[in-house]
C-alpha positions as CSV (number, residue, x, y, z in Angstrom):
1,V,172.7,-97.1,65.7
2,Q,171.2,-95.8,62.5
3,F,167.9,-95.9,61.1
4,S,166.8,-95.7,57.8
5,S,164.2,-93.1,57.1
6,P,161.2,-94.4,55.5
7,F,160.9,-91.2,53.4
8,K,164.3,-91.8,51.7
9,Q,163.7,-90.4,48.3
10,M,163.6,-93.2,45.6
11,E,166.2,-93.5,42.7
12,P,165.0,-92.9,39.7
13,E,164.3,-95.8,37.4
14,R,167.1,-96.5,34.9
15,C,167.5,-99.0,31.9
16,F,170.5,-100.2,33.1
17,E,170.6,-100.1,36.7
18,S,174.5,-100.5,37.2
19,R,175.4,-98.0,34.9
20,N,175.6,-94.2,35.8
21,T,175.3,-93.4,32.1
22,S,171.8,-95.4,31.6
23,C,168.8,-93.7,30.5
24,L,166.1,-93.1,32.8
25,K,163.3,-95.2,32.5
26,S,159.5,-94.5,32.6
27,S,157.2,-97.6,33.7
28,Y,153.9,-98.0,32.7
29,P,151.6,-99.8,34.9
30,I,151.0,-103.4,33.9
31,P,147.3,-103.2,32.9
32,L,148.1,-100.2,30.1
33,R,151.7,-102.4,29.2
34,V,149.6,-105.3,28.0
35,T,146.8,-103.1,26.5
36,L,149.6,-102.0,24.2
37,Y,151.6,-104.7,23.5
38,I,148.4,-106.3,22.5
39,I,147.0,-102.9,20.4
40,L,150.7,-102.4,18.4
41,G,150.9,-106.2,18.3
42,V,148.1,-106.7,16.2
43,I,148.8,-103.9,14.2
44,I,152.4,-105.4,13.5
45,I,150.5,-108.6,12.6
46,L,148.2,-107.2,10.3
47,T,150.9,-105.2,8.4
48,V,153.1,-108.3,8.2
49,C,150.7,-110.8,7.1
50,G,148.8,-108.4,4.8
51,N,151.6,-107.2,3.0
52,L,153.2,-110.8,2.5
53,L,150.1,-111.8,1.1
54,V,150.4,-108.9,-1.2
55,T,153.9,-109.5,-2.0
56,F,153.4,-113.2,-2.4
57,S,150.3,-112.7,-4.7
58,V,152.0,-110.6,-7.1
59,A,155.1,-112.6,-7.6
60,Y,153.0,-115.8,-7.7
61,F,150.2,-115.6,-9.8
62,K,151.7,-114.8,-13.8
63,Q,148.4,-112.6,-14.4
64,L,149.5,-110.3,-11.8
65,H,152.7,-109.7,-13.4
66,T,151.9,-106.0,-14.8
67,P,153.8,-102.8,-14.3
68,T,151.3,-101.5,-11.9
69,N,151.6,-104.5,-9.6
70,Y,155.5,-104.6,-9.8
71,L,155.1,-101.1,-8.1
72,I,152.4,-102.5,-5.4
73,L,154.9,-105.1,-5.0
74,S,157.5,-102.8,-4.2
75,L,155.3,-100.8,-1.6
76,A,154.2,-103.7,0.1
77,M,157.5,-104.8,0.5
78,S,158.5,-101.6,2.0
79,D,155.6,-101.8,4.4
80,L,156.6,-105.5,5.2
81,L,160.0,-104.7,6.2
82,S,159.1,-101.9,7.9
83,G,156.9,-104.2,10.4
84,I,159.7,-106.6,10.7
85,I,162.7,-104.4,11.2
86,V,161.0,-101.1,12.7
87,M,157.4,-101.6,14.2
88,F,158.9,-104.7,16.1
89,P,161.5,-103.1,18.1
90,F,159.8,-99.9,18.3
91,M,157.0,-101.4,19.8
92,I,159.1,-102.8,22.6
93,Q,161.1,-99.3,22.8
94,T,157.8,-97.5,23.1
95,I,156.3,-99.8,26.0
96,E,159.3,-100.3,27.7
97,S,160.7,-97.0,27.0
98,C,164.5,-98.6,26.5
99,W,166.5,-100.2,23.9
100,Y,167.7,-103.6,24.6
101,F,169.5,-104.4,21.2
102,G,172.6,-102.9,21.2
103,D,174.2,-99.9,19.3
104,F,174.7,-101.7,15.9
105,F,171.2,-102.8,15.3
106,C,170.2,-99.3,16.6
107,N,172.1,-97.8,13.8
108,V,170.5,-100.4,11.4
109,Y,166.4,-99.5,13.0
110,M,167.7,-96.0,12.7
111,S,168.6,-96.3,9.1
112,S,165.8,-98.6,8.1
113,A,162.7,-96.2,9.0
114,P,164.0,-93.4,6.7
115,T,165.2,-95.9,4.2
116,L,161.4,-97.4,3.8
117,C,159.5,-94.5,4.2
118,T,161.5,-92.9,1.4
119,A,160.9,-96.1,-0.4
120,S,157.1,-96.0,0.0
121,I,157.0,-92.4,-1.0
122,I,159.5,-92.7,-4.2
123,T,157.0,-95.5,-5.1
124,L,153.9,-93.7,-4.6
125,S,155.1,-90.9,-7.0
126,F,156.1,-93.8,-9.6
127,I,152.7,-95.2,-8.9
128,A,151.2,-91.6,-9.7
129,V,153.1,-91.6,-13.2
130,D,152.1,-95.1,-14.0
131,R,148.6,-94.3,-13.5
132,Y,148.8,-90.9,-15.4
133,Y,149.9,-92.5,-18.5
134,A,147.7,-95.5,-18.2
135,V,144.3,-93.6,-18.0
136,C,145.3,-90.0,-19.7
137,Q,147.9,-91.5,-22.4
138,P,146.6,-94.9,-22.9
139,L,147.9,-95.2,-26.5
140,L,151.3,-94.5,-25.1
141,Y,151.0,-96.9,-21.8
142,R,152.7,-99.5,-23.0
143,R,155.7,-98.0,-24.9
144,K,156.4,-95.7,-22.1
145,I,155.8,-98.0,-19.0
146,S,156.6,-101.2,-19.8
147,V,157.8,-104.0,-17.2
148,N,161.4,-102.8,-18.0
149,V,160.8,-99.3,-17.0
150,V,159.3,-100.0,-13.8
151,L,162.0,-102.3,-12.7
152,V,164.4,-99.3,-13.2
153,M,161.8,-97.3,-11.2
154,I,161.8,-99.6,-8.5
155,L,165.7,-100.0,-8.5
156,I,166.0,-96.2,-8.3
157,S,163.6,-96.1,-5.4
158,W,165.4,-98.4,-3.3
159,S,168.7,-97.5,-4.3
160,F,168.3,-93.8,-3.5
161,S,166.3,-94.8,-0.4
162,V,169.1,-96.7,0.8
163,I,171.8,-94.5,0.2
164,L,169.9,-91.8,1.9
165,G,168.8,-93.6,5.0
166,F,172.0,-95.8,5.7
167,G,174.2,-93.0,4.7
168,M,172.4,-90.2,6.8
169,I,172.6,-92.6,9.9
170,F,176.2,-94.1,9.5
171,L,177.9,-91.0,8.3
172,K,175.9,-89.0,11.3
173,L,174.7,-86.4,8.5
174,N,171.4,-86.7,10.6
175,I,172.8,-85.0,13.6
176,L,174.6,-82.1,11.5
177,G,174.4,-78.8,13.2
178,V,172.7,-80.1,16.2
179,E,175.6,-82.2,17.8
180,E,176.0,-80.5,21.0
181,F,172.1,-81.3,21.8
182,Y,172.4,-84.6,20.8
183,Y,175.4,-85.8,22.7
184,N,174.3,-83.6,25.9
185,H,170.7,-84.4,26.0
186,V,169.8,-87.5,24.0
187,V,172.6,-90.1,24.0
188,C,172.5,-92.5,26.7
189,E,172.7,-96.4,27.1
190,G,169.7,-97.9,26.7
191,G,168.4,-95.1,24.5
192,C,168.1,-95.0,20.7
193,V,166.6,-92.0,19.2
194,L,166.3,-91.2,15.7
195,I,167.2,-87.3,15.4
196,M,166.2,-86.4,11.7
197,S,167.6,-83.0,11.7
198,G,169.9,-83.8,8.5
199,V,167.2,-86.0,6.9
200,S,163.9,-84.4,7.7
201,S,164.6,-81.7,4.8
202,T,165.1,-84.3,2.1
203,V,162.6,-86.6,3.1
204,F,159.9,-83.9,3.6
205,S,160.9,-82.5,0.2
206,I,160.2,-85.9,-1.5
207,F,157.1,-86.2,0.4
208,L,155.5,-83.0,-1.1
209,E,156.7,-84.2,-4.7
210,A,154.4,-87.2,-3.6
211,R,151.5,-84.9,-2.3
212,K,151.7,-82.9,-5.7
213,Q,151.8,-86.1,-7.7
214,F,148.6,-87.5,-6.0
215,R,146.8,-84.1,-6.5
216,S,147.5,-84.3,-10.2
217,I,145.5,-88.0,-10.3
218,Q,142.7,-86.3,-8.4
219,N,142.8,-83.1,-10.6
220,A,143.5,-85.1,-14.2
221,G,140.1,-84.3,-16.2
222,C,141.0,-87.4,-18.6
223,V,140.1,-90.0,-15.4
224,N,136.4,-89.2,-15.9
225,S,136.6,-88.6,-19.5
226,V,137.8,-92.4,-20.1
227,K,135.6,-93.9,-17.6
228,K,133.5,-95.6,-20.0
229,S,136.0,-96.9,-22.0
230,N,138.7,-97.8,-19.9
231,T,136.5,-98.9,-16.8
232,S,139.8,-101.0,-15.2
233,Q,142.1,-98.7,-15.5
234,T,140.2,-95.8,-14.1
235,K,139.4,-98.3,-10.9
236,A,142.9,-99.1,-10.7
237,T,143.8,-95.4,-10.6
238,K,141.0,-94.3,-8.4
239,T,142.2,-97.3,-5.6
240,L,145.8,-96.3,-6.2
241,A,144.6,-92.8,-5.3
242,I,143.0,-94.0,-2.0
243,V,145.9,-95.5,-1.6
244,M,148.1,-92.2,-1.8
245,G,145.2,-90.3,0.4
246,V,145.5,-92.5,3.4
247,F,149.2,-92.4,3.4
248,L,149.1,-88.8,3.0
249,C,146.7,-88.6,6.0
250,F,148.4,-90.8,8.4
251,T,152.2,-89.4,7.8
252,T,151.6,-85.7,7.3
253,P,151.2,-84.9,11.1
254,F,154.4,-86.9,11.7
255,F,156.2,-85.1,8.7
256,V,155.2,-81.5,10.0
257,F,156.0,-82.1,13.9
258,N,159.4,-83.4,12.7
259,I,160.0,-80.4,10.7
260,I,159.0,-77.9,13.7
261,N,160.5,-79.7,16.5
262,P,164.1,-78.4,15.9
263,F,162.6,-74.8,15.5
264,V,161.2,-75.0,18.9
265,S,164.3,-76.6,20.8
266,Y,162.6,-80.0,20.5
267,S,160.2,-78.8,22.9
268,I,157.6,-81.2,21.5
269,P,156.8,-83.9,24.5
270,P,158.6,-87.4,23.4
271,K,155.3,-89.5,23.9
272,F,153.5,-87.2,21.4
273,I,155.8,-87.5,18.4
274,V,156.1,-91.5,19.2
275,T,151.9,-91.5,18.8
276,L,152.4,-89.7,15.7
277,A,154.8,-92.3,14.2
278,W,152.8,-95.2,15.2
279,L,149.8,-93.0,13.3
280,A,152.1,-93.2,10.2
281,Y,153.0,-96.9,10.4
282,L,149.6,-97.8,10.6
283,N,149.3,-97.0,7.1
284,S,151.2,-100.1,6.4
285,A,148.7,-102.0,8.1
286,V,145.7,-100.4,6.0
287,N,147.0,-100.6,2.4
288,P,146.4,-104.4,2.1
289,M,142.7,-103.9,3.4
290,I,142.4,-101.3,0.5
291,Y,143.1,-104.0,-1.7
292,A,141.1,-106.5,-0.3
293,F,138.0,-104.3,-0.7
294,F,138.7,-102.7,-4.3
295,Y,140.9,-105.7,-6.1
296,S,139.1,-108.9,-6.7
297,W,141.8,-110.5,-7.3
298,F,143.3,-110.0,-4.1
299,R,140.3,-111.6,-2.5
300,K,140.6,-114.7,-4.8
301,A,144.2,-115.0,-4.2
302,F,143.5,-115.2,-0.5
303,K,141.1,-117.7,-0.6
304,L,143.2,-119.9,-2.9
305,L,146.3,-119.1,-0.3
306,T,144.1,-120.0,2.8
307,S,142.3,-122.7,1.3
308,G,145.5,-124.8,0.3
309,N,144.9,-124.9,-3.2
310,I,148.1,-122.8,-3.7
311,F,149.9,-126.2,-4.0
312,I,147.7,-127.4,-6.8
313,Y,150.0,-127.9,-10.2
314,G,149.4,-125.1,-12.5
315,I,147.7,-122.9,-9.9
316,S,150.0,-120.0,-10.7
317,E,148.2,-119.8,-14.3
318,T,144.8,-119.3,-12.5
319,T,142.9,-116.0,-13.8
320,L,142.5,-113.9,-11.3
321,F,140.4,-111.6,-12.8
322,T,139.0,-110.6,-16.3
323,E,139.7,-107.3,-18.2
């Protein structure tokens, strides 16, 4: 008669118990899991609802059809898609420590993350150009920054971002030079980890350019010199400078540690990188709050939408602000 020992070592938990190639699973206590779902869920809801409101307001109200607001719409669209396509599955993966959405959607997810991040960075750079001409070169602004010019800017930012993000992942250029490490230590069933070896330098270069543009706005002496003559443009410039500044504060740690990680043999704890990623994603939820605080048109559009007056005929012609 054989007796099983009560001290028999337990098998490590896996994402898929029946598969030997499955990733190991880290189980969090239920109270912690519930807390994380609530916190991250609230961030996602704020991101989606806030940016959906910004997108709809700019698209619907005719007074908001300006070059600057089209760039804001593009930025809000990247944040909105990030909340739906990237943040939601990332929340489940963060808490459950496994990927349950299949290989194809894993590639879409990994492609969307750098795509939407790059689109945001390039759009912020174009916003800096728009603000420079609006405040520092007001006589040239309408000729240099027209609606058609801004639409070309948006087309360039999204086209480049899609080619970069999806091209890098589907062509496996993101693991160029670290293939051995990736296939020996990263790949497993139930896992979906974005290795940014091939894309980090490119995105970081764009990131540094956006930072340079942000500093150029801060240091532009013309902002103060036209303060009295062009208050609305100056206020818009300072508001969007805050948007850029918040973006840099929230995303800089993630970029820095992702650049460092390959040089330290990926020894930075994954949970620390995940925490920095969520800090970066939090920026997408904060942007609509900045607009709500500084822009009266956003607050008025919000009231019209929530009160049901949006269905009144001709409401799209409403004056949301005065020059």
